[in-house]
N, C-alpha and C positions, 0 to 999 in steps of 0.2 A: 390484538393477536398476542398470545403468550410468546415469550422469547424462544422456548423450546420448539414450538411449532414453526416459527420464522426461520430458525437455524436449519430445519429439515428441508425447507423449500430449495429447489434447484434453480429457480428463475428469479432470484432476488439479487439485490445489490450486494448483500453479504456473501452470497454464493459466488458472485462474479469476482469480488475482492479476494476471496480465498483462492479461486482458480488462477487469478493473475498475480497472486502473492503480493498484494498491495497493503500499505499501512502496517497494522499490527501483525499481518500474516506474512510479511517479508522476513525471512530468517536472517537476512543480512542487515536489516534496519537496526539502528541503535535503540536500546530500550528507552522508555519514557523517562526514567531517572537519568540515564546517561545524556539524553538530549537536554534535560533541564539543567544539569550540571554544566554542560557545554555552553548553554545560553547565558548562565550567570558569569562564567569565565569570560565570554565575549563581551558582556556588558561592562565588566570591570576594566577590560582593556580599552574598550571604546570610550569610556568616560575618564580614563586616565587615573583611576583610583589606585593609590599606593600609600603605604604607611608613611606618616610624616607630612602629608599634604593637608592644606587647609580646605575646609568644605563647609557647606551648609546642608541641612537635612530637611527633606520634604518640601523644598521650595520656600520655607519660612526663613526670612532673613534674620529672625531673632534666634534661631537654633543653629549657631555657628560653632565650629570646633575643629579638631584635628583628627585625621584618620589614625587610629592606633592599632587596628587589627583587620586583616582581610583573610578569610578562610572559613572552614567549617566550624559550626558551633553545635556540638553533639547534645548539649543540654537543653536546646530548644526543641520541644516535642514535634515530631513529624517534619523536621527540617532536613532537606538535602541540599547540597550546593553551598556556595559561598555566602557569607554574611560580612557586613562591614561594621566594625566596631569604631564608634566615634566618641571621643571625649569632648563633651560640650564645654563652651566657655562659661556658661552659667549652670548652676545646679538644678536643671530642669529635666534630667534624664530619668532612667528607670533602674540604673545599677551603678556600681563603682568600678566597672571593668571586669566583673566576675559574674558568672551565672552558675547556679547549682554547685557552688564550691570550687569551680574551676576558674582560676584567674587568667584572663587573657591579656591584661596590661595593668600597669600601675600598682598602687598599694591600697590596702583596705582603707575606706573612708566612710564617714557618715554622710558626706555630700554625694548625692546621686547625680553625677555628671556624665554617665555613660549610657549609650544606647547601641543596640545592635539592629541594623536595618538591612534590607535587601539593596543591592547595588543601584537599582533604578531610582531609589529615593535620595541618592547622594549626588550633589553637584560639587565637583572639585573646581577651585578657582582662587582668585585673590579675594579672600574674605577675612580681612583683619578683625581682630577682637574689637567689638563695639564698646565705645566709652559712653555710658549713659549720661555722664555729666558734661560731655563735650559741647552740647548745644546750650547749656545754661550760661547766662551772663553772670559775671561776678556781682555780688551784692555790695 
């Protein structure tokens, strides 16, 4: 059934939602964008994400670093809400703390140690810098 025909029906779930002012038909409901922004802010608070804290990204223990930025990043296409900028301990990132000519932290560098990720991918905690040579015995 075409959308236009369904919208004209008076005995449909859509008609009932309109009559009851539910979901997107509620004039007092926050917009989808506002709800998304609020969800990101809540996630940041719940996870204790703040600039200067140690973290790991994506659950990978090898991608450890320090939170350097929390906020909107206008240069990421189609993005609304907060992003977390992390300076990784190792140069395995995608940028150097800047995107599209806007610097969010640090100085220009050839080492790509920065990533911008959504808050749900960041775990804040006691994640010290890994020493790759720590486990090697002296020769």
